N, C-alpha and C positions, 0 to 999 in steps of 0.2 A: 886890710881885712875883704876880704873876697864876699861879695854879695850874693845874697841867697836868691836865689832866682825861685818867682813868682810861679805858683804850678795852678792853669787854670781851672774850673771843673766843668768837665764834660767835654764833649770831644765835637768836632766839624760835624759828624754822622745825627748825634742828639741836638746841635743844633740846628740842623736843617729838619728834621723830624717836628722840632718846635713849632718852627716856622708854620710847617704844612699844616701842624693842628690850628693853630690859631689862624689860618687863611680860609680853613674847613669851618670853622667856626665865625668867623667874620660875612662868609657866603652863608649858611644857613639861617642865623639867627634874625636875617629881614625877611627871610623864609617864614619859620616859625612864626616869627610877629605878624606877618598878615595873616597865613591863617590862623591864628589863636584871635584873630580882628575879626576875620570872616564869621570863625564860627560862633564869635559871641556875637554877631550880627544877627547868624542864624537861628542861634538859639532862642535870641529876643523878639526876633518875627514871629517864630510858629509861637511865643506864649502870646503875645498877642494876637495871632489868628486863633489861636486855639478859646479865647478869652470872648474874640469878636462872637465866634459862634455859639457857644456853648453858653454864653449870655444874652442870646438871641439880640444882639445891637444888630446882626446883619438886618435881621427880617427889620426893626427898628427902623434903620436908614434905608434897608428899599421904599416900605411903605408909605417914609416922608419922602422921598424921592419921587414915588410914584404917582403921591398926591398932589406934589408938586407938580409935576406934568400934565395930570389931570386935570387940575382946575383949570392951565396953563390952556389947554384945548378946548377949554367951557366958553374964555375969553372969547376964543377966535372962533366961536358960533358953533362948535360943536357940542349943543345941551338936549335935553331932552325937550323938544313940541308938539312929535305927536305921536300917539299913541295906538297902532291899528291890529286890529283883532281879529281873526277871520273865522271861522270854523264852529262860533260861539254858540249852542241851540241851549242845552240844557246847565251847562257850569253855571255855580254861581259867581256870579262878577265880585260880589263882596271880597272872596276867596281868593278869586282869581289875583285881584285888586293888591290883596296882602302880602301875596305870594310874589308879586313882581313888584312888591315895595317901591316906585319908584316915582317920582314926582316932575312937571313941566319945569321945564327951567333947570333939573341937576345935569351934571356934566357927561354926556353921551356915554363916554369912557368908563365911568362910574359905575357902569351896570353890567354886569357879568351873565351873558347868555348860558354857556353852558347850567349857571348853577340856577339861575331862573330856570327853564327847561327842564331839570330834575325834580324842580318843586314843583312844576305845573303838572307834571306826569304823574303825580300821588293824588290828586283833585280824584277821586271815585269814578267820574264820566269820565276823563280824559284816557283816550288809549296811548295815543302819542302826542308831542308837540316839536314843530319849529321854533325858534327862535334868534332874531338876528335881530342887528344894529343896523340901521340904513341911513350912510350919512349924507346931508348931516347935522340931521335930528328926529329922527324917525326909530321907534322902538316898533319892530313888524314879530308878532306873534298869530301861529299857525295851529288851530287846533284838533284834532281827530277825533273828535267824542265818540265815544263807544254808542251803538247804536240799539235800541230797546228793540226787543222783537217780540215777546209774549210774557205772561205770570205764571210761575210756577206756583203749581199749590204744593206744599209738602208742611206735614202735620197741623193741617187744617191752617196753615199759615202762607201766604201769598210773598214772593219774591220776584223780581223783575229779573230777568235774564236779557242776556244782549245777542248779537248774531251768532257769537263763538258758543254762548250756551253758560257762559260765565254768569256771576249774579253780580248785578252792580248793588251793593249796598247802598241804597237810598232810603229814607223812613218815610216819605209822602208821596204814595201810591195811587192818589189822586187823580193824576193828568193823565194817567196811564187805564183808568177804568176801563176801555173800549178793546184795553188789547186782549187776543187769545189768551184763554185758559190754558195750561197745558197741566198734564199729572203723571208721575209714573216716577220712579228714580232715577233714570236713565233718559228721562223725555229732556233736560234741555239739551243734551250733545245731538237727541238727533231730532229737534225741533227743525232745524232751520231746513231740511232736506223735506220733509214733509211741507212747509211751509212755500216750497221751492218749486212744489209740485201743484198743491194748491191755487197758487199765483197767475198760474197758467189757463185757470178757467175761473174767471172774477166773480160769473154769476154764482155760483157755490162759497167762493172762501169769503164773501160777502158777508153770508148768513151763521157760519162755522163760531159756535160761542165757546167750544172746548173742546180738546183732544186727549183721550187718555192713551197710552205707552202698552199696549196689552203683552205682560210675560217678556216685555223687554224684547219684541221681536215684529211687534205691528199694531196701527193705529184704530184707535174708535175715535167719527168724532160726531160732535153732538152740536146740531141746530140750534137757530134760535127758538126756533118753536120746538124744542128739546127731542127732534127728531132722532134716535142714533141712527149711524153712516158707518158700517164694520167693512174695515179697507182689509186687503189681501197683504200677506205678509210682503211679498213678490211680484211684480207687474204694477206698484199704484197706480203711475200714471195712465197706465191704459183703464183700471179701475175709476179714476174720477173725470179721465174725459168721455166712460159710459153713460156715468151719471150726467155729467154736464148735457150730454145728448138728449138723453130722457128729459131732462129740463128743458129744455128749449122746445123739444116737442112735443112734450103733453105736462110740461110743469108739476114733475111729478112732488118736488118737494113741497110743495103747496098745499099737496093731500093732505086729509088725517089718517096720517100714517104713523105707528109708533117707530116702525125703522127699515131699515133695507139693507143687505148682508148683499156686498159685493165678492165676498171671500170667493168664489166659484168662477172660475174664468169665462164661462159660457153660457150662464145665467146669473138673473138678480132675481133675489129675492127680498120681495116686501111684506112687512108685516104690519096689519089695518089693528085700530083698536076693536074691541069687542063690539059686536053690533054694528059694526060698517065695514064689514068684508065687501069685498065689489071685486074684480079682475081688470087689469090695467091693460092698457094697451100693449104694443108691439114697440121695438125699437129701445127696448133695455139689454140687450145683450143682442150677442151674435146672431142669434136664431128667434124669432116670434115665439117659435113653440117652445122657448125654453124660459120665459119669461112667467113666475108663479108668484101668484097672492098668495099669504097665508093671513089667518088672522088668532089674536093671541095676547096675552100681557106680557107673555117673557120675549127677550129679544134675542 
């Protein structure tokens, strides 16, 4: 009996293709395996990172590490032993102490100069402040306090103003009773300019009791003996200089006068009390013949 021929499935070509596919899978599988593992690791890291930040674990960890470092520096001698404060005149020391909030022996690097500066500058008397650590054991605070200039009378109430014309919110005005009182809505912003002129003639300024800004244009000053001095709108320094000269030569401010009008640039008008009228000597104006004395009750 003849043997039956066995027929093999496939061809040489199909066998080659199958081998090629198996070889490709063999090469790609490790790559996909590594990529999958890397992707899983990346996702895990991102998830942990998101949890770390969203749960504030980063802040807790950073604070813990910072505290450890700060405490370590204190052990090396960087701790507060001296607190130097310069420029304090009116600032309440208890308020300043509470804002600084540091005790001797505490770690120097636990003190935050920026935060302390912001707190100190909120004090009513402080215009600006400089705060720094000075190694190894000193805190330095420099205060630039607001300078009281005058008392501003508004609505029958007195307020303390500084050299910028701003109100200093203090409740106790007793320490400033000797300051000049100014009146007028715009007086605070114009007081410094007036005082700078008056300070140039100290024999005048020392006897000034108050000053009123008239129509927001010019000043009347009231002396301690109730004499009213009317200043001009312009050339105030020249008018005050003329008044100072009259005081030196004839003691005009010591006379029994109601007031002196300096608004005329070429003559000085003096007003006496009723029954005390008299002519005063020359020297009050550019020409002696222009000096006039008048009597009356009104100024």
